All heavy atoms as an XYZ file, in Angstrom:
951
protein
N      -8.763    -12.395     -4.665
C      -7.325    -12.400     -4.318
C      -6.842    -11.009     -4.847
O      -7.144    -10.454     -5.847
C      -6.800    -13.505     -5.247
O      -5.461    -13.343     -5.485
N      -5.944    -10.501     -3.966
C      -5.437     -9.163     -4.278
C      -4.133     -9.264     -5.217
O      -3.303     -9.861     -4.864
C      -4.962     -8.530     -2.884
C      -4.621     -7.142     -2.932
O      -3.985     -6.639     -3.900
N      -4.963     -6.329     -2.013
N      -4.269     -8.685     -6.326
C      -3.204     -8.877     -7.381
C      -1.870     -8.198     -6.929
O      -0.780     -8.725     -7.292
C      -3.750     -8.136     -8.682
C      -4.843     -7.276     -8.060
C      -5.369     -7.838     -6.879
N      -1.914     -7.349     -5.911
C      -0.700     -6.816     -5.328
C       0.157     -7.973     -4.621
O       1.267     -7.803     -4.458
C      -0.891     -5.718     -4.338
C      -1.176     -4.429     -5.058
C      -2.455     -3.871     -5.156
C      -0.215     -3.625     -5.482
C      -2.602     -2.645     -5.662
C      -0.385     -2.370     -6.064
C      -1.618     -1.905     -6.150
N      -0.634     -8.987     -4.204
C       0.091    -10.000     -3.355
C       0.455    -11.261     -4.236
O       0.817    -12.207     -3.697
C      -0.906    -10.322     -2.187
C      -1.208     -9.259     -1.233
C      -2.269     -9.584     -0.262
C       0.039     -8.728     -0.504
N       0.217    -11.226     -5.414
C       0.598    -12.421     -6.404
C       2.040    -12.253     -6.760
O       2.440    -11.439     -7.595
C      -0.281    -12.377     -7.545
C       0.066    -13.517     -8.412
O       0.950    -14.266     -8.253
N      -0.658    -13.613     -9.541
N       2.904    -12.908     -5.913
C       4.276    -12.760     -6.105
C       4.864    -13.800     -7.137
O       6.165    -13.858     -7.232
C       5.114    -12.897     -4.746
C       4.696    -11.909     -3.760
C       4.608    -12.230     -2.439
C       4.299    -10.610     -4.174
C       4.316    -11.295     -1.482
C       4.009     -9.599     -3.110
C       3.944    -10.021     -1.861
N       4.017    -14.642     -7.728
C       4.421    -15.675     -8.603
C       4.663    -15.277    -10.065
O       5.225    -15.968    -10.795
C       3.461    -16.931     -8.549
C       3.388    -17.490     -7.174
O       4.438    -17.584     -6.527
N       2.224    -17.868     -6.841
N       4.207    -14.117    -10.402
C       4.255    -13.537    -11.713
C       4.565    -12.111    -11.731
O       4.500    -11.386    -10.742
C       2.773    -13.742    -12.494
C       2.329    -15.094    -12.403
N       2.867    -16.047    -13.185
C       1.379    -15.780    -11.682
C       2.266    -17.264    -13.001
N       1.293    -17.104    -12.108
N       4.904    -11.501    -12.899
C       5.007    -10.131    -13.034
C       3.656     -9.372    -12.718
O       2.659     -9.920    -12.958
C       5.560     -9.802    -14.415
C       6.868    -10.274    -14.649
C       7.240    -10.047    -16.232
C       7.932     -9.645    -13.926
N       3.692     -8.213    -12.312
C       2.522     -7.473    -11.966
C       1.673     -7.330    -13.212
O       2.177     -7.105    -14.322
C       2.975     -6.102    -11.541
C       4.383     -6.230    -11.105
C       4.946     -7.402    -11.934
N       0.353     -7.547    -13.057
C      -0.648     -7.299    -14.116
C      -1.137     -5.931    -13.879
O      -2.177     -5.928    -13.173
C      -1.610     -8.373    -14.201
C      -2.583     -8.155    -15.439
O      -2.394     -7.178    -16.108
N      -3.325     -9.144    -15.710
N      -0.659     -4.818    -14.351
C      -1.017     -3.544    -13.794
C      -2.495     -3.205    -14.322
O      -3.179     -2.339    -13.636
C      -0.146     -2.535    -14.545
C       1.247     -2.535    -13.818
C       2.335     -3.079    -14.526
C       1.474     -2.077    -12.534
C       3.539     -3.053    -13.975
C       2.725     -2.210    -11.875
C       3.738     -2.715    -12.624
N      -3.007     -3.889    -15.311
C      -4.442     -3.712    -15.649
C      -5.338     -4.135    -14.644
O      -6.474     -3.687    -14.630
C      -4.740     -4.366    -17.041
N      -4.956     -5.037    -13.804
C      -5.843     -5.684    -12.664
C      -5.846     -4.948    -11.385
O      -6.622     -5.281    -10.595
C      -5.528     -7.073    -12.583
C      -5.915     -7.920    -13.715
O      -6.723     -7.569    -14.604
O      -5.443     -9.106    -13.772
N      -4.883     -4.066    -11.196
C      -4.694     -3.384     -9.860
C      -5.461     -2.087     -9.839
O      -5.476     -1.344    -10.872
C      -3.152     -3.265     -9.515
C      -2.436     -2.329    -10.370
C      -2.655     -4.682     -9.359
C      -0.986     -2.314     -9.953
N      -6.037     -1.793     -8.682
C      -6.729     -0.540     -8.465
C      -6.303      0.107     -7.154
O      -5.773     -0.559     -6.314
C      -8.230     -0.787     -8.429
O      -8.497     -1.582     -7.151
C      -8.691     -1.601     -9.684
N      -6.613      1.320     -7.001
C      -6.155      2.029     -5.663
C      -6.912      1.345     -4.492
O      -6.343      1.305     -3.385
C      -6.659      3.435     -5.835
C      -6.737      3.625     -7.284
C      -7.009      2.346     -7.871
N      -8.066      0.780     -4.686
C      -8.874      0.138     -3.555
C      -8.250     -1.071     -2.986
O      -8.460     -1.463     -1.888
C     -10.305     -0.147     -4.094
N      -7.217     -1.649     -3.728
C      -6.578     -2.885     -3.276
C      -5.328     -2.554     -2.507
O      -4.692     -3.458     -1.885
C      -6.285     -3.775     -4.459
C      -7.434     -4.147     -5.215
C      -7.125     -4.586     -6.661
O      -6.176     -3.982     -7.242
N      -7.927     -5.586     -7.208
N      -4.916     -1.385     -2.460
C      -3.458     -0.979     -1.804
C      -3.493     -1.204     -0.516
O      -2.632     -1.870     -0.005
C      -3.148      0.400     -2.311
C      -1.901      0.850     -1.548
C      -2.897      0.604     -3.763
N      -4.398     -0.623      0.308
C      -4.346     -0.627      1.705
C      -4.387     -2.018      2.237
O      -3.599     -2.352      3.235
C      -5.457      0.144      2.394
O      -5.354      1.562      1.916
C      -5.464      0.235      3.865
N      -5.112     -2.945      1.729
C      -5.271     -4.219      2.245
C      -3.944     -4.927      1.991
O      -3.391     -5.702      2.834
C      -6.338     -5.023      1.368
C      -6.401     -6.483      1.744
O      -6.667     -6.845      3.084
O      -6.281     -7.365      0.904
N      -3.382     -4.833      0.743
C      -2.099     -5.478      0.379
C      -0.976     -4.873      1.335
O      -0.194     -5.711      1.952
C      -1.662     -5.159     -0.887
N      -0.914     -3.646      1.613
C       0.161     -2.973      2.409
C       0.012     -3.462      3.984
O       0.856     -3.854      4.484
C       0.141     -1.425      2.449
C       1.070     -0.840      3.508
C       0.681     -0.860      0.992
N      -1.366     -3.420      4.341
C      -1.498     -3.878      5.687
C      -1.047     -5.446      5.877
O      -0.477     -5.741      6.832
C      -2.988     -3.786      6.070
C      -3.410     -2.400      6.198
O      -2.458     -1.497      6.370
O      -4.655     -2.099      6.298
N      -1.409     -6.270      4.922
C      -0.983     -7.560      5.008
C       0.474     -7.863      5.084
O       1.019     -8.616      5.871
C      -1.699     -8.429      3.802
C      -3.094     -8.781      4.085
C      -3.607     -9.648      2.933
O      -3.057    -10.711      2.736
N      -4.676     -9.369      2.314
N       1.185     -7.161      4.218
C       2.617     -7.440      4.205
C       3.273     -6.817      5.401
O       4.387     -7.412      5.947
C       3.366     -6.914      2.873
C       2.876     -7.888      1.661
C       3.165     -5.464      2.547
N       2.770     -5.687      5.900
C       3.415     -5.166      7.099
C       3.136     -5.983      8.290
O       3.950     -6.105      9.191
C       2.890     -3.729      7.284
C       3.502     -2.634      6.307
C       2.765     -1.267      6.545
C       4.900     -2.600      6.298
N       1.945     -6.490      8.395
C       1.644     -7.349      9.613
C       2.613     -8.568      9.594
O       3.097     -9.078     10.537
C       0.188     -7.817      9.572
C      -0.148     -9.021     10.518
C      -0.826     -6.573     10.049
N       2.601     -9.138      8.310
C       3.463    -10.409      8.162
C       4.962    -10.114      8.388
O       5.713    -10.894      9.202
C       3.349    -10.935      6.731
N       5.443     -8.904      8.051
C       6.737     -8.517      8.254
C       7.019     -8.251      9.800
O       8.081     -8.735     10.241
C       7.191     -7.237      7.542
N       6.053     -7.778     10.482
C       6.306     -7.537     11.950
C       6.303     -8.833     12.665
O       7.016     -9.086     13.543
C       5.161     -6.510     12.468
C       5.359     -6.151     13.877
C       6.588     -5.437     14.153
O       6.914     -4.526     13.598
N       7.543     -6.081     15.004
N       5.425     -9.822     12.272
C       5.425    -11.166     12.810
C       6.870    -11.822     12.633
O       7.331    -12.521     13.447
C       4.371    -11.988     12.197
C       3.003    -11.670     12.692
C       1.913    -12.464     12.187
C       0.537    -12.093     12.655
N      -0.463    -12.989     12.023
N       7.390    -11.576     11.368
C       8.785    -12.201     11.141
C       9.705    -11.563     12.072
O      10.695    -12.328     12.721
C       9.145    -11.903      9.646
C       8.428    -12.891      8.732
C       8.891    -14.315      8.820
O       9.873    -14.657      9.482
O       8.225    -15.188      8.184
N       9.756    -10.351     12.227
C      10.723     -9.553     13.141
C      10.470    -10.049     14.544
O      11.451    -10.335     15.200
C      10.613     -8.017     12.981
N       9.304    -10.224     15.016
C       9.083    -10.734     16.397
C       9.553    -12.129     16.486
O      10.126    -12.455     17.590
C       7.559    -10.635     16.701
C       6.994     -9.196     16.827
O       7.859     -8.306     16.989
O       5.845     -9.012     16.647
N       9.299    -13.031     15.469
C       9.873    -14.381     15.528
C      11.350    -14.434     15.534
O      11.938    -15.300     16.367
C       9.270    -15.188     14.342
N      12.010    -13.562     14.908
C      13.514    -13.336     14.868
C      13.972    -13.105     16.218
O      14.911    -13.762     16.769
C      14.075    -12.418     13.781
C      15.461    -12.103     14.109
C      13.870    -12.891     12.416
N      13.334    -12.201     16.850
C      13.766    -11.785     18.284
C      13.503    -12.963     19.236
O      14.298    -13.152     20.081
C      13.056    -10.487     18.648
C      13.143    -10.205     20.119
C      13.472     -9.301     17.832
N      12.443    -13.590     19.052
C      12.041    -14.640     19.987
C      12.919    -16.166     19.764
O      13.038    -16.821     20.728
C      10.642    -15.066     19.890
N      13.513    -16.223     18.663
C      14.096    -17.512     18.272
C      15.612    -17.330     18.809
O      16.349    -16.429     18.583
C      14.167    -17.665     16.746
C      14.774    -18.870     16.329
O      15.421    -19.745     17.138
O      14.737    -19.315     15.143
N      16.056    -18.356     19.488
C      17.401    -18.328     20.080
C      18.466    -18.909     19.067
O      19.583    -18.790     19.408
C      17.387    -19.213     21.318
C      16.764    -18.544     22.560
O      16.598    -17.302     22.428
O      16.250    -19.172     23.399
N      18.031    -19.305     17.927
C      18.899    -19.884     16.965
C      19.841    -18.817     16.383
O      19.267    -17.835     15.884
C      18.240    -20.669     15.848
O      17.352    -21.681     16.455
C      19.293    -21.417     14.942
N      21.106    -18.955     16.405
C      21.848    -17.931     15.864
C      22.447    -18.459     14.502
O      23.435    -19.227     14.517
C      23.136    -17.677     16.717
C      22.940    -16.643     17.968
C      24.126    -16.508     18.733
C      22.432    -15.333     17.390
N      21.800    -18.146     13.473
C      22.218    -18.481     12.212
C      21.609    -17.493     11.162
O      20.662    -16.897     11.373
C      21.739    -19.919     11.763
N      22.454    -17.349      9.998
C      21.977    -16.413      9.052
C      20.480    -16.686      8.658
O      19.542    -15.894      8.489
C      22.818    -16.500      7.782
C      22.527    -15.617      6.642
C      21.745    -15.791      5.594
C      23.115    -14.327      6.542
N      21.797    -14.714      4.898
C      22.532    -13.856      5.332
C      24.026    -13.561      7.188
C      22.915    -12.538      4.780
C      24.452    -12.240      6.790
C      23.804    -11.869      5.612
N      20.146    -18.031      8.479
C      18.901    -18.498      7.993
C      17.751    -18.240      8.995
O      16.622    -18.096      8.627
C      18.868    -20.015      7.749
C      19.864    -20.305      6.568
C      21.332    -20.309      6.929
O      21.757    -20.281      8.133
O      22.097    -20.158      5.941
N      18.025    -18.073     10.209
C      17.003    -17.785     11.343
C      16.926    -16.290     11.670
O      15.983    -15.905     12.425
C      17.209    -18.709     12.377
O      18.483    -18.279     13.138
N      17.913    -15.616     11.349
C      17.958    -14.111     11.654
C      17.803    -13.256     10.428
O      16.781    -12.389     10.309
C      19.129    -13.774     12.542
C      19.107    -12.220     12.997
C      19.245    -14.679     13.702
N      18.730    -13.306      9.481
C      18.738    -12.362      8.392
C      17.653    -12.842      7.322
O      16.985    -11.904      6.817
C      20.236    -12.316      7.837
C      21.187    -11.817      8.877
C      20.203    -11.368      6.696
C      20.889    -10.500      9.589
N      17.740    -14.063      7.017
C      16.973    -14.626      5.855
C      15.414    -14.113      6.115
O      14.738    -13.675      5.089
C      17.087    -16.079      5.689
N      14.807    -14.386      7.207
C      13.433    -14.082      7.431
C      13.180    -12.558      7.269
O      12.039    -12.153      6.682
C      13.070    -14.576      8.755
C      14.123    -15.425      9.137
C      15.352    -15.118      8.369
N      14.100    -11.681      7.696
C      13.900    -10.261      7.591
C      14.033     -9.859      6.124
O      13.322     -8.975      5.635
C      14.993     -9.487      8.473
C      14.966     -9.719     10.026
C      16.097     -9.134     10.685
C      13.619     -9.269     10.505
N      14.920    -10.385      5.360
C      14.960    -10.134      3.966
C      13.812    -10.615      3.163
O      13.425     -9.852      2.271
C      16.370    -10.888      3.380
C      17.684    -10.225      3.768
C      18.839    -10.860      3.126
O      18.694    -11.908      2.539
O      19.797    -10.125      3.106
N      13.288    -11.796      3.558
C      12.060    -12.154      2.782
C      10.841    -11.273      3.137
O      10.082    -10.887      2.219
C      11.669    -13.663      3.174
C      12.508    -14.698      2.647
C      11.875    -15.959      2.931
N      11.753    -16.404      4.314
C      12.706    -16.994      4.986
N      13.850    -17.351      4.429
N      12.544    -17.222      6.338
N      10.764    -10.838      4.344
C       9.641     -9.860      4.678
C       9.864     -8.514      3.877
O       9.012     -7.988      3.423
C       9.589     -9.621      6.222
N      11.161     -8.126      3.940
C      11.412     -6.787      3.197
C      11.236     -6.911      1.689
O      10.697     -6.076      1.178
C      12.899     -6.384      3.463
C      13.241     -5.086      2.852
O      12.591     -4.117      3.400
O      14.109     -5.099      2.056
N      11.549     -8.140      1.159
C      11.250     -8.327     -0.177
C       9.755     -8.255     -0.518
O       9.241     -7.728     -1.601
C      11.906     -9.590     -0.677
C      11.746     -9.776     -2.147
O      12.075     -8.990     -2.900
O      11.343    -10.915     -2.618
N       8.956     -8.912      0.367
C       7.505     -8.790      0.116
C       6.949     -7.394      0.143
O       6.006     -6.955     -0.669
C       6.665     -9.730      1.044
C       6.968    -11.215      0.859
O       7.401    -11.559     -0.260
O       6.646    -11.997      1.735
N       7.393     -6.636      1.130
C       7.002     -5.274      1.245
C       7.462     -4.509     -0.129
O       6.518     -3.663     -0.634
C       7.572     -4.541      2.581
C       7.063     -5.046      3.759
C       7.436     -3.033      2.422
C       7.802     -4.658      5.049
N       8.581     -4.713     -0.435
C       9.007     -4.030     -1.721
C       8.274     -4.432     -2.888
O       7.921     -3.567     -3.820
C      10.469     -4.368     -1.996
O      11.283     -3.812     -1.034
N       7.823     -5.692     -3.109
C       6.996     -6.251     -4.168
C       5.712     -5.427     -4.239
O       5.294     -5.159     -5.398
C       6.934     -7.630     -4.140
C       8.107     -8.410     -4.380
C       7.884     -9.910     -4.331
N       9.086    -10.652     -4.489
C       9.183    -11.921     -4.966
N       7.994    -12.534     -5.283
N      10.218    -12.571     -5.012
N       5.155     -5.215     -3.148
C       3.821     -4.489     -3.036
C       4.182     -3.002     -3.283
O       3.416     -2.265     -4.146
C       3.096     -4.796     -1.771
C       2.020     -3.762     -1.630
C       2.630     -6.220     -1.606
N       5.055     -2.443     -2.541
C       5.113     -1.097     -2.580
C       5.725     -0.519     -3.898
O       5.295      0.586     -4.304
C       6.067     -0.511     -1.339
C       5.937      0.949     -1.224
C       6.907      1.917     -1.298
C       4.763      1.783     -0.980
N       6.483      3.179     -1.111
C       5.031      3.111     -0.927
C       3.427      1.338     -0.755
C       4.161      4.008     -0.583
C       2.436      2.332     -0.514
C       2.814      3.728     -0.411
N       6.536     -1.254     -4.472
C       7.048     -0.797     -5.894
C       5.964     -0.752     -6.931
O       6.075      0.261     -7.837
C       8.175     -1.834     -6.418
C       9.426     -1.647     -5.517
O       9.773     -0.682     -4.888
N      10.300     -2.693     -5.669
N       5.047     -1.652     -6.898
C       3.852     -1.544     -7.676
C       3.018     -0.327     -7.462
O       2.640      0.406     -8.319
C       2.951     -2.772     -7.604
C       3.582     -4.072     -8.032
C       2.699     -5.230     -7.767
O       1.678     -5.362     -8.367
N       3.166     -6.112     -6.928
N       2.882      0.055     -6.188
C       2.163      1.100     -5.843
C       2.774      2.416     -6.218
O       2.249      3.291     -6.785
C       1.863      1.325     -4.181
C       1.272      2.509     -3.805
C       1.082      0.057     -3.769
N       4.096      2.457     -6.038
C       4.919      3.607     -6.448
C       4.777      3.791     -7.979
O       4.771      4.942     -8.477
C       6.407      3.423     -6.015
C       6.513      3.634     -4.545
C       7.983      3.566     -4.113
O       8.731      2.705     -4.656
O       8.580      4.417     -3.453
N       4.900      2.684     -8.714
C       4.843      2.746    -10.132
C       3.450      3.325    -10.604
O       3.307      4.312    -11.476
C       5.030      1.446    -10.792
C       4.753      1.397    -12.218
N       5.601      1.921    -13.226
C       3.631      0.893    -12.933
C       5.238      1.802    -14.350
N       3.968      1.215    -14.248
N       2.399      2.835     -9.995
C       1.093      3.313    -10.365
C       0.836      4.786    -10.027
O       0.221      5.638    -10.764
C      -0.028      2.343     -9.812
C      -0.033      1.038    -10.337
S      -0.250      0.894    -12.019
C      -1.958      1.347    -12.328
N       1.399      5.189     -8.829
C       1.286      6.471     -8.305
C       1.928      7.397     -9.416
O       1.502      8.535     -9.750
C       1.843      6.655     -7.007
C       2.008      8.019     -6.549
N       3.198      8.654     -6.471
C       1.103      8.840     -5.998
C       3.028      9.863     -5.975
N       1.778     10.086     -5.723
N       3.164      7.020     -9.913
C       3.967      7.848    -10.761
C       3.360      7.960    -12.163
O       3.314      9.100    -12.716
C       5.368      7.313    -10.860
N       2.826      6.909    -12.762
C       2.309      6.915    -14.074
C       0.954      7.314    -14.197
O       0.388      7.849    -15.202
C       2.518      5.603    -14.863
C       3.903      5.244    -14.895
C       1.765      4.493    -14.177
N       0.074      7.091    -13.095
C      -1.301      7.510    -13.323
C      -1.616      8.816    -12.764
O      -2.412      9.594    -13.441
C      -2.206      6.500    -12.424
C      -2.103      5.034    -12.889
S      -2.707      4.888    -14.570
C      -4.452      5.100    -14.364
N      -0.871      9.332    -11.741
C      -1.110     10.692    -11.263
C      -2.590     11.135    -11.181
O      -2.920     12.193    -11.647
C      -0.222     11.631    -12.200
C      -0.175     13.005    -11.406
O      -0.269     13.090    -10.169
N       0.078     14.046    -12.196
N      -3.338     10.220    -10.659
C      -4.744     10.394    -10.455
C      -5.030     10.778     -8.900
O      -4.319     10.200     -8.061
C      -5.528      9.347    -10.940
N      -6.062     11.476     -8.520
C      -6.352     11.694     -7.162
C      -6.464     10.444     -6.329
O      -5.897     10.426     -5.194
C      -7.668     12.419     -7.142
C      -7.623     13.219     -8.597
C      -6.972     12.215     -9.524
N      -7.052      9.451     -6.824
C      -7.271      8.181     -6.098
C      -5.861      7.505     -5.719
O      -5.707      7.034     -4.609
C      -8.072      7.204     -6.834
N      -4.993      7.559     -6.661
C      -3.660      7.051     -6.495
C      -2.795      7.937     -5.575
O      -2.100      7.343     -4.706
C      -2.908      6.818     -7.892
C      -3.386      5.473     -8.549
C      -4.096      5.438     -9.529
C      -3.096      4.201     -8.077
N      -4.338      4.069     -9.857
C      -3.716      3.254     -8.988
C      -2.417      3.567     -7.094
C      -3.649      1.902     -8.930
C      -2.162      2.307     -7.039
C      -2.780      1.375     -7.826
N      -2.971      9.219     -5.662
C      -2.219     10.115     -4.775
C      -2.738      9.878     -3.371
O      -1.860      9.841     -2.508
C      -2.334     11.484     -5.327
C      -1.645     11.862     -6.599
C      -1.444     13.365     -6.669
N      -2.880     13.953     -6.950
C      -3.441     14.136     -8.181
N      -2.754     13.746     -9.259
N      -4.568     14.789     -8.331
N      -4.010      9.813     -3.156
C      -4.515      9.683     -1.858
C      -4.030      8.346     -1.234
O      -3.634      8.284     -0.035
C      -6.128      9.779     -1.902
C      -6.573     11.078     -2.213
O      -5.807     12.033     -2.181
O      -7.823     11.147     -2.494
N      -4.275      7.250     -1.882
C      -3.915      5.935     -1.323
C      -2.428      5.870     -1.143
O      -1.983      5.211     -0.213
C      -4.412      4.758     -2.104
C      -3.668      4.522     -3.388
C      -4.666      3.480     -1.349
N      -1.550      6.373     -2.017
C      -0.138      6.445     -1.769
C       0.250      7.155     -0.507
O       0.992      6.691      0.276
C       0.473      7.152     -3.041
C       1.963      7.302     -3.022
C       2.887      6.272     -3.347
C       2.500      8.491     -2.545
C       4.165      6.455     -3.332
C       4.058      8.572     -2.347
C       4.739      7.603     -2.800
O       6.144      7.650     -2.673
N      -0.270      8.381     -0.292
C       0.071      9.141      0.841
C      -0.402      8.403      2.098
O       0.419      8.492      3.199
C      -0.580     10.575      0.702
C       0.110     11.415     -0.288
C       1.534     11.742      0.068
O       1.987     11.833      1.202
N       2.278     11.595     -0.942
N      -1.537      7.885      2.073
C      -2.090      7.152      3.305
C      -1.197      5.963      3.724
O      -1.002      5.780      4.858
C      -3.486      6.570      3.033
C      -4.489      7.816      2.882
C      -5.821      7.323      2.335
O      -6.078      6.119      2.075
N      -6.643      8.096      2.154
N      -0.756      5.248      2.684
C       0.047      4.115      2.894
C       1.462      4.373      3.097
O       2.196      3.569      3.819
C      -0.292      3.017      1.958
C      -1.602      2.396      2.050
O      -1.865      1.529      3.012
N      -2.651      2.979      1.361
N       1.989      5.444      2.553
C       3.377      5.792      2.734
C       3.699      5.938      4.111
O       4.833      5.624      4.690
C       3.664      7.103      1.883
C       5.078      7.611      2.070
C       6.176      6.591      1.613
C       5.200      8.927      1.174
N       2.713      6.619      4.973
C       2.843      6.767      6.323
C       3.076      5.444      7.113
O       3.927      5.463      8.015
C       1.696      7.576      6.879
C       1.657      8.974      6.387
C       0.209      9.747      6.798
O      -0.272      9.268      7.843
N      -0.067     10.625      6.106
N       2.455      4.365      6.624
C       2.526      3.121      7.168
C       3.831      2.509      7.009
O       4.517      1.913      7.865
C       1.339      2.222      6.759
C      -0.057      2.570      7.097
C      -0.970      1.604      6.520
C      -2.385      2.049      6.684
N      -3.349      1.132      6.009
N       4.312      2.632      5.730
C       5.605      2.082      5.344
C       6.651      2.777      6.155
O       7.557      2.126      6.669
C       5.858      2.236      3.891
C       4.752      1.508      2.936
C       7.211      1.817      3.399
C       4.915     -0.043      2.966
N       6.615      4.067      6.226
C       7.636      4.821      6.944
C       7.642      4.501      8.455
O       8.801      4.210      9.025
C       7.478      6.375      6.675
C       8.325      7.157      7.591
C       7.815      6.753      5.291
N       6.496      4.431      8.968
C       6.341      3.894     10.454
C       6.931      2.617     10.724
O       7.669      2.400     11.755
C       4.893      4.129     10.858
N       6.591      1.663      9.800
C       7.154      0.337      9.926
C       8.726      0.367      9.952
O       9.345     -0.203     10.876
C       6.649     -0.659      8.893
C       7.458     -1.808      8.823
C       7.106     -2.872      9.784
C       8.386     -2.171      7.954
C       7.827     -4.093      9.878
C       9.155     -3.373      7.979
C       8.822     -4.252      8.981
O       9.547     -5.446      8.887
N       9.249      0.920      8.955
C      10.710      0.903      8.885
C      11.396      1.737      9.892
O      12.536      1.377     10.400
C      11.222      1.394      7.475
C      11.128      0.360      6.460
C      10.151      0.432      5.484
C      11.904     -0.793      6.588
C      10.101     -0.538      4.507
C      11.784     -1.940      5.593
C      10.876     -1.713      4.622
O      10.748     -2.737      3.700
N      10.760      2.854     10.371
C      11.278      3.584     11.449
C      11.288      2.811     12.730
O      12.271      2.719     13.470
C      10.437      4.855     11.719
N      10.158      1.991     13.015
C      10.094      1.215     14.253
C      11.112      0.017     14.175
O      11.803     -0.311     15.170
C       8.603      0.694     14.404
N      11.253     -0.493     13.052
C      12.130     -1.627     12.874
C      13.650     -1.128     13.072
O      14.384     -1.943     13.769
C      12.116     -2.177     11.363
C      12.843     -3.610     11.114
C      12.098     -4.638     11.843
C      12.895     -3.780      9.605
N      13.913     -0.044     12.525
C      15.232      0.498     12.717
C      15.578      0.909     14.163
O      16.734      1.019     14.534
N      14.537      1.163     14.985
C      14.683      1.570     16.371
C      14.542      0.382     17.380
O      14.505      0.602     18.616
C      13.814      2.717     16.738
C      14.083      4.069     15.909
C      15.419      4.469     16.193
O      15.841      4.666     17.369
N      16.167      4.974     15.182
N      14.107     -0.828     16.889
C      13.813     -1.973     17.711
C      15.122     -2.399     18.405
O      15.993     -3.008     17.776
C      13.168     -3.022     16.870
C      12.609     -4.173     17.706
O      13.141     -4.429     18.773
O      11.662     -4.798     17.231
N      15.292     -2.104     19.690
C      16.448     -2.555     20.409
C      16.568     -3.958     20.491
O      17.679     -4.480     20.637
C      16.396     -1.771     21.872
C      16.638     -0.326     21.709
C      16.674      0.326     23.044
O      16.618     -0.409     24.087
O      16.672      1.626     23.160
N      15.472     -4.692     20.676
C      15.459     -6.147     20.729
C      16.029     -6.729     19.461
O      16.957     -7.634     19.471
C      14.139     -6.763     20.951
C      13.326     -6.237     22.076
C      11.830     -6.692     21.946
N      11.318     -6.281     20.719
C      10.489     -7.023     20.008
N      10.104     -8.110     20.466
N      10.052     -6.573     18.856
N      15.682     -6.247     18.324
C      16.065     -6.716     17.030
C      17.577     -6.289     16.861
O      18.475     -7.155     16.431
C      15.313     -6.108     15.815
C      15.591     -6.656     14.496
C      15.663     -8.189     14.457
C      14.651     -5.986     13.389
N      18.011     -5.071     17.385
C      19.388     -4.775     17.158
C      20.296     -5.605     18.085
O      21.305     -6.132     17.595
C      19.593     -3.295     17.673
C      21.011     -2.915     17.753
C      21.691     -2.633     16.645
C      21.737     -2.744     18.972
C      23.107     -2.278     16.641
C      23.011     -2.498     18.978
C      23.775     -2.204     17.852
O      25.071     -1.905     17.876
N      19.822     -5.989     19.198
C      20.608     -6.912     20.169
C      20.740     -8.273     19.512
O      21.904     -8.893     19.524
C      19.901     -6.994     21.485
N      19.668     -8.716     18.876
C      19.742    -10.030     18.130
C      20.729    -10.079     16.987
O      21.558    -10.827     16.762
C      18.305    -10.278     17.590
C      18.224    -11.612     17.081
C      17.893    -12.670     18.300
N      17.706    -13.994     17.679
C      18.476    -14.957     17.798
N      19.594    -14.767     18.549
N      18.322    -16.128     17.354
N      20.677     -8.978     16.252
C      21.632     -8.746     15.040
C      22.988     -8.664     15.601
O      23.967     -9.103     14.972
C      21.151     -7.534     14.224
C      19.933     -7.655     13.427
C      19.455     -6.357     12.896
C      20.038     -8.715     12.402
N      23.228     -7.929     16.683
C      24.537     -7.679     17.295
C      25.144     -9.042     17.671
O      26.344     -9.435     17.498
C      24.460     -6.770     18.397
C      25.751     -6.115     18.941
C      26.406     -5.219     18.076
N      27.606     -5.950     17.612
C      28.213     -5.714     16.352
N      27.742     -4.760     15.583
N      29.168     -6.378     15.921
N      24.200     -9.923     18.453
C      24.585    -11.218     18.896
C      25.095    -12.017     17.736
O      26.136    -12.765     17.766
C      23.454    -11.781     19.764
O      23.169    -10.884     20.758
C      23.859    -13.146     20.296
N      24.312    -12.052     16.708
C      24.677    -12.879     15.524
C      25.927    -12.379     14.886
O      26.777    -13.165     14.543
C      23.515    -12.829     14.344
C      23.885    -13.406     13.080
C      24.112    -15.043     13.362
C      22.801    -13.119     12.091
N      26.125    -11.106     14.762
C      27.436    -10.520     14.231
C      28.691    -10.992     14.984
O      29.636    -11.089     14.494
C      27.229     -9.025     14.056
N      28.419    -11.122     16.355
C      29.496    -11.351     17.213
C      29.758    -12.986     17.386
O      30.700    -13.356     18.029
C      29.351    -10.757     18.532
C      29.339     -9.296     18.489
O      29.935     -8.717     17.615
O      28.789     -8.617     19.542
N      28.925    -13.660     16.744
C      28.943    -15.119     16.983
C      29.801    -15.766     15.986
O      30.119    -15.278     14.799
C      27.476    -15.757     16.853
O      27.145    -15.692     15.434
N      30.295    -17.115     16.254
C      31.116    -17.828     15.302
C      30.378    -18.174     14.077
O      30.895    -18.343     13.067
C      31.451    -19.039     16.064
C      31.267    -18.677     17.522
C      30.225    -17.663     17.619
N      28.931    -18.294     14.144
C      28.178    -18.494     12.994
C      28.178    -17.453     11.965
O      28.120    -17.711     10.764
C      26.666    -18.657     13.500
N      28.478    -16.310     12.468
C      28.552    -15.292     11.380
C      29.896    -15.185     10.675
O      30.009    -14.684      9.515
C      28.178    -13.819     12.064
C      28.031    -12.611     11.219
C      26.843    -12.507     10.505
C      29.119    -11.779     11.036
C      26.618    -11.456      9.653
C      28.815    -10.635     10.108
C      27.566    -10.652      9.465
N      30.909    -15.642     11.383
C      32.128    -15.685     10.809
C      32.260    -16.566      9.594
O      33.203    -16.264      8.703
C      33.147    -16.179     11.808
N      31.341    -17.399      9.480
C      31.310    -18.348      8.264
C      30.820    -17.615      7.070
O      30.895    -18.066      5.974
C      30.516    -19.634      8.521
C      31.142    -20.455      9.558
O      32.353    -20.325      9.778
O      30.408    -21.320     10.159
N      30.132    -16.567      7.199
C      29.581    -15.816      6.090
C      30.463    -14.815      5.466
O      31.066    -14.050      5.675
C      28.327    -15.002      6.605
C      27.183    -15.832      6.905
C      26.509    -16.297      5.742
N      25.637    -17.380      5.973
C      24.898    -18.072      5.198
N      24.923    -17.758      3.877
N      24.107    -19.012      5.405
């Protein structure tokens, strides 16, 4: 089990290694993309079916990446620097693609213009 993906407890920094980073980042990014695709495919216009899944996915990415950033900052070792740089590119690419996803923007725009959003 990858300690980066244990979201039930505070991070146990003694158990994490650079070798575990890529697997954790890849898993949360794949899951987040699946959530974004599901949001676009779902016709339900509600906060819970549009915004909430995106927020949960973003939270999972942050939980993993914040640990990586912390270890990169405090360890300042070649292995941490390398894995940080390799995976930073993936994180940036994911958020750039998400921000440019016209399907997702249309979905968010539709929700914002709907009566369901007026209740929020």
